[in-house]
Structure formats: structure tokens, C-alpha cells
C-alpha positions as semicolon CSV with decimal commas, in nm:
position;residue;x (nm);y (nm);z (nm)
1;X;3,232;-0,201;-17,847
2;X;2,953;0,021;-17,988
3;X;2,958;0,236;-17,671
4;X;3,324;0,334;-17,710
5;X;3,404;0,697;-17,790
6;X;3,605;0,752;-18,112
7;X;3,973;0,820;-18,045
8;X;3,966;1,164;-18,211
9;X;3,651;1,327;-18,082
10;X;3,529;1,622;-17,879
11;X;3,586;1,565;-17,507
12;X;3,258;1,743;-17,431
13;X;3,005;1,591;-17,673
14;X;3,184;1,316;-17,867
15;X;3,153;1,479;-18,213
16;X;3,423;1,381;-18,460
17;X;3,456;1,711;-18,648
18;X;3,543;2,074;-18,587
19;X;3,562;2,382;-18,809
20;X;3,780;2,693;-18,824
21;X;3,625;3,016;-18,695
22;X;3,648;3,289;-18,958
23;X;3,633;3,658;-18,871
24;X;3,617;3,963;-19,094
25;X;3,921;4,193;-19,070
26;X;3,917;4,575;-19,093
27;X;3,927;4,555;-19,474
28;X;3,622;4,329;-19,478
29;X;3,811;4,014;-19,574
30;X;3,721;3,686;-19,405
31;X;4,030;3,532;-19,238
32;X;4,094;3,236;-19,006
33;X;4,094;3,355;-18,644
34;X;4,327;3,084;-18,515
35;X;4,038;2,936;-18,318
36;X;3,813;2,641;-18,394
37;X;3,467;2,522;-18,290
38;X;3,318;2,176;-18,249
39;X;3,052;2,127;-18,516
40;X;2,810;1,969;-18,269
41;X;2,834;2,152;-17,934
42;X;3,014;2,472;-18,039
43;X;3,305;2,426;-17,794
44;X;3,566;2,688;-17,889
45;X;3,936;2,604;-17,871
46;X;4,274;2,709;-18,010
47;X;4,458;2,379;-17,986
48;X;4,350;2,030;-18,096
49;X;4,463;1,889;-17,761
50;X;4,201;2,105;-17,589
51;X;3,927;1,961;-17,813
52;X;4,046;1,608;-17,742
53;X;4,050;1,672;-17,367
54;X;4,425;1,611;-17,331
55;X;4,505;1,663;-16,961
56;X;4,840;1,822;-17,051
57;X;4,675;2,101;-17,252
58;X;4,549;2,439;-17,132
59;X;4,195;2,476;-16,995
60;X;3,920;2,494;-17,258
61;X;3,753;2,816;-17,346
62;X;3,392;2,739;-17,251
63;X;3,235;2,980;-17,495
64;X;3,008;2,920;-17,790
65;X;3,053;3,280;-17,908
66;X;3,338;3,293;-18,162
67;X;3,385;3,667;-18,099
68;X;3,454;3,631;-17,727
69;X;3,811;3,648;-17,605
70;X;3,975;3,328;-17,474
């Protein structure tokens, strides 16, 4: 049982948390970008199903740079 992956975890590394990616707009205000990153491996995604590795979701963005385009 101890070797089982938590139900809600990163499909890449198994982490159980992610964080929103904030970007500064033209006025200098920090705003959510609509993208998220795994707190452990940095996997960037726009939909929770991508993070979970749901086969029905779109392909993951394999970038650790929050400024790169999906």
C-alpha cells in the first residue's frame, strides 16, 4: 500500500501540490496567467486534467519556463 501513488498527484513526479503562475502585466501588476506549475518538478499546465495525466486531456506543455508559450 505504501508504494501507491496518491489519487490527485502530478503524473510526472507524484507531487501532490501545484501553484498558479503569476506574471506582471503592462501596468506592473502581478496577475494569474491562467497556467499552473507543479511545486516539485515544475511541469507547466493549463488544466488540472493535464497535471493528473488524464488520457482524455490535451498534451502537456513540457516546459519549466513559465514565460514560454504553450
